[in-house]
C-alpha positions as CSV (number, residue, x, y, z in Angstrom):
1,X,-37.4,-39.5,27.9
2,X,-36.3,-36.7,25.6
3,X,-32.5,-36.7,25.6
4,X,-32.1,-34.5,22.6
5,X,-34.3,-31.4,23.3
6,X,-31.7,-29.7,25.5
7,X,-27.9,-29.7,25.0
8,X,-27.0,-27.5,28.0
9,X,-23.9,-25.5,27.3
10,X,-23.2,-27.7,24.3
11,X,-22.5,-24.7,22.1
12,X,-19.9,-23.5,24.6
13,X,-18.3,-26.9,24.7
14,X,-18.1,-27.2,21.0
15,X,-16.3,-23.9,20.5
16,X,-13.1,-24.5,18.7
17,X,-14.1,-27.6,16.7
18,X,-11.2,-29.6,15.2
19,X,-10.7,-32.1,12.5
20,X,-7.9,-33.9,14.4
21,X,-7.7,-37.7,14.2
22,X,-10.1,-39.4,16.6
23,X,-8.9,-42.4,18.6
24,X,-10.6,-45.8,18.0
25,X,-12.0,-45.8,21.6
26,X,-13.6,-42.6,22.9
27,X,-15.9,-41.3,25.6
28,X,-18.1,-38.2,25.4
29,X,-21.6,-37.1,26.5
30,X,-24.0,-34.2,27.1
31,X,-26.6,-32.9,29.5
32,X,-30.2,-33.4,28.4
33,X,-33.2,-31.6,29.9
34,X,-33.9,-34.4,32.3
35,X,-30.6,-36.2,32.9
36,X,-27.1,-36.9,31.8
37,X,-26.0,-38.9,28.8
38,X,-22.6,-40.6,28.7
39,X,-21.4,-42.1,25.4
40,X,-18.7,-44.7,24.8
41,X,-17.7,-45.6,21.3
42,X,-15.3,-47.9,19.6
43,X,-14.4,-48.2,15.9
44,X,-13.5,-51.9,15.3
45,X,-12.8,-51.1,11.6
46,X,-13.5,-48.1,9.4
47,X,-17.0,-49.4,8.9
48,X,-17.8,-51.2,12.1
49,X,-19.0,-49.2,15.1
50,X,-20.1,-50.0,18.7
51,X,-21.8,-47.2,20.5
52,X,-23.0,-47.4,24.1
53,X,-25.1,-44.7,25.8
54,X,-25.8,-44.5,29.5
55,X,-28.8,-42.3,30.4
56,X,-29.1,-41.3,34.0
57,X,-32.2,-39.2,34.9
58,X,-31.8,-36.5,37.6
59,X,-35.0,-37.3,39.4
60,X,-35.6,-41.0,38.9
61,X,-33.7,-44.0,40.3
62,X,-33.2,-45.5,36.8
63,X,-30.2,-46.2,34.6
64,X,-30.8,-46.9,30.9
65,X,-27.9,-48.5,29.0
66,X,-28.2,-48.9,25.2
67,X,-25.7,-50.7,22.9
68,X,-25.8,-50.0,19.2
69,X,-23.8,-52.0,16.6
70,X,-23.2,-51.1,13.0
71,X,-21.4,-53.2,10.4
72,X,-20.5,-52.0,6.9
73,X,-22.3,-48.8,8.0
74,X,-25.6,-50.8,8.5
75,X,-27.3,-50.9,11.9
76,X,-27.4,-54.6,12.9
77,X,-28.4,-54.6,16.6
78,X,-29.9,-52.5,19.5
79,X,-29.9,-53.7,23.1
80,X,-31.4,-51.5,25.8
81,X,-31.5,-52.4,29.5
82,X,-33.3,-50.2,32.1
83,X,-32.6,-50.9,35.7
84,X,-33.9,-49.4,38.9
85,X,-37.6,-48.5,39.6
86,X,-38.4,-49.6,36.1
87,X,-36.9,-52.8,34.8
88,X,-37.0,-53.6,31.0
89,X,-34.8,-55.0,28.3
90,X,-35.3,-54.6,24.6
91,X,-33.3,-56.5,21.9
92,X,-33.5,-55.8,18.2
93,X,-31.4,-57.4,15.4
94,X,-31.4,-56.5,11.7
95,X,-30.0,-58.1,8.6
96,X,-27.7,-56.3,6.1
97,X,-30.8,-55.1,4.2
98,X,-32.2,-53.4,7.3
99,X,-34.9,-56.0,7.8
100,X,-35.8,-56.9,11.4
101,X,-34.6,-60.5,12.1
102,X,-35.3,-60.7,15.9
103,X,-37.1,-58.6,18.5
104,X,-38.0,-59.0,22.1
105,X,-39.1,-56.8,24.9
106,X,-38.6,-58.3,28.4
107,X,-40.5,-56.8,31.3
108,X,-40.3,-57.8,34.9
109,X,-42.8,-60.6,34.6
110,X,-43.5,-61.1,30.9
111,X,-42.2,-60.9,27.3
112,X,-43.9,-59.1,24.5
113,X,-43.3,-58.0,20.9
114,X,-42.8,-54.5,19.8
115,X,-45.0,-52.6,17.3
116,X,-43.6,-51.6,13.9
117,X,-43.8,-47.9,15.0
118,X,-41.7,-48.7,18.2
119,X,-39.1,-50.5,16.1
120,X,-38.9,-47.6,13.7
121,X,-38.4,-45.2,16.7
122,X,-35.5,-47.3,18.0
123,X,-33.9,-47.2,14.6
124,X,-34.4,-43.4,14.4
125,X,-32.9,-43.0,17.9
126,X,-29.8,-45.1,16.8
127,X,-29.2,-42.8,13.9
128,X,-29.7,-39.7,16.0
129,X,-27.3,-40.9,18.7
130,X,-24.6,-41.7,16.1
131,X,-25.0,-38.2,14.7
132,X,-24.7,-36.7,18.2
133,X,-21.6,-38.8,18.9
134,X,-20.1,-37.6,15.6
135,X,-20.7,-33.9,16.5
136,X,-19.3,-34.3,20.0
137,X,-16.1,-36.0,18.8
138,X,-15.6,-33.3,16.1
139,X,-15.9,-30.8,18.9
140,X,-13.4,-32.7,21.0
141,X,-15.9,-33.1,23.9
142,X,-14.3,-35.7,26.1
143,X,-15.9,-37.5,29.1
144,X,-13.9,-38.1,32.2
145,X,-14.8,-40.0,35.4
146,X,-13.2,-40.3,38.8
147,X,-13.5,-40.0,42.5
148,X,-13.4,-36.8,44.7
149,X,-12.3,-37.0,48.4
150,X,-13.7,-34.8,51.1
151,X,-10.5,-32.7,50.8
152,X,-11.2,-31.9,47.2
153,X,-8.7,-34.2,45.5
154,X,-9.9,-35.8,42.3
155,X,-8.5,-39.1,41.0
156,X,-9.5,-40.5,37.6
157,X,-10.7,-44.0,37.2
158,X,-7.3,-45.0,35.8
159,X,-5.6,-43.7,39.0
160,X,-4.2,-40.5,37.6
161,X,-4.8,-37.2,39.4
162,X,-7.1,-34.6,37.8
163,X,-7.9,-30.9,38.3
164,X,-11.2,-30.3,36.6
165,X,-11.9,-26.6,36.1
166,X,-15.5,-26.5,37.4
167,X,-17.4,-23.3,37.7
168,X,-18.6,-22.0,41.1
169,X,-22.1,-23.5,40.8
170,X,-20.7,-26.9,40.0
171,X,-18.2,-26.7,42.9
172,X,-20.9,-25.6,45.3
173,X,-23.2,-28.5,44.2
174,X,-20.4,-31.0,44.6
175,X,-19.4,-29.8,48.1
176,X,-23.0,-29.7,49.3
177,X,-23.6,-33.2,47.9
178,X,-20.5,-34.5,49.6
179,X,-21.1,-32.8,52.9
180,X,-24.6,-34.3,53.0
181,X,-23.3,-37.9,52.4
182,X,-20.0,-37.6,54.2
183,X,-18.6,-40.1,51.6
184,X,-16.3,-39.8,48.6
185,X,-18.1,-38.9,45.5
186,X,-17.9,-40.3,41.9
187,X,-17.8,-37.5,39.3
188,X,-18.5,-37.5,35.6
189,X,-17.7,-34.4,33.6
190,X,-16.9,-33.1,30.1
191,X,-13.9,-31.3,28.9
192,X,-13.7,-29.5,25.6
193,X,-12.0,-26.4,24.1
194,X,-14.9,-24.3,25.3
195,X,-14.8,-25.3,28.9
196,X,-15.6,-27.9,31.5
197,X,-19.1,-29.2,32.5
198,X,-20.2,-31.3,35.4
199,X,-22.5,-34.2,34.4
200,X,-22.9,-36.3,37.5
201,X,-22.0,-36.3,41.2
202,X,-23.1,-39.5,42.9
203,X,-22.2,-42.0,45.6
204,X,-22.4,-44.7,43.0
205,X,-19.0,-46.0,41.9
206,X,-19.0,-44.9,38.3
207,X,-15.5,-46.3,37.7
208,X,-16.7,-49.9,38.5
209,X,-18.9,-49.9,35.4
210,X,-16.7,-47.8,33.1
211,X,-16.2,-49.6,29.8
212,X,-12.6,-50.6,28.9
213,X,-11.2,-50.4,25.4
214,X,-9.9,-54.0,25.2
215,X,-13.2,-55.5,26.2
216,X,-15.7,-53.1,24.6
């Protein structure tokens, strides 16, 4: 799953970057070539970071959730859980010197170790995702989620009303998807100085799994 090879419309979204103060708890994301990536992040202190990424492929019934933890600017843990047609969990823990202290890969019917190359790839991916998150936050790319009724009204997960400025293609996609199902849709989208971008339109209740600042 190559989530970094295509940042669709990311240059547009990042137009007008700002150095304004970033809140401790943030949500952002981007479109990759094969799916949508949503990112939640919390700074527990100036040098302690929790990053969660949720990767949803467009053409596979799979959801991949990865939690990264840094302390004193050192990567200390990675936990990845894939659910759907392919079930797998990976846990990696590191000491303050970056040495691997625990690893486990849990498949549907067995456990196995990871190779040194696989561990190095997970570490590289952690650094890459942190850098992507930094760039998105600098560009004030903000993730929003909510529900859309058949009448077109959109309500955010916190209950507030929203009026996302989707382009014609996004509106057409949403309407077609909603007419086919006949049910309210969950939407995830990005808002930034350069525009608005639809990430997901799904019958799954995205709000039910949305992380909350006080428990993240």
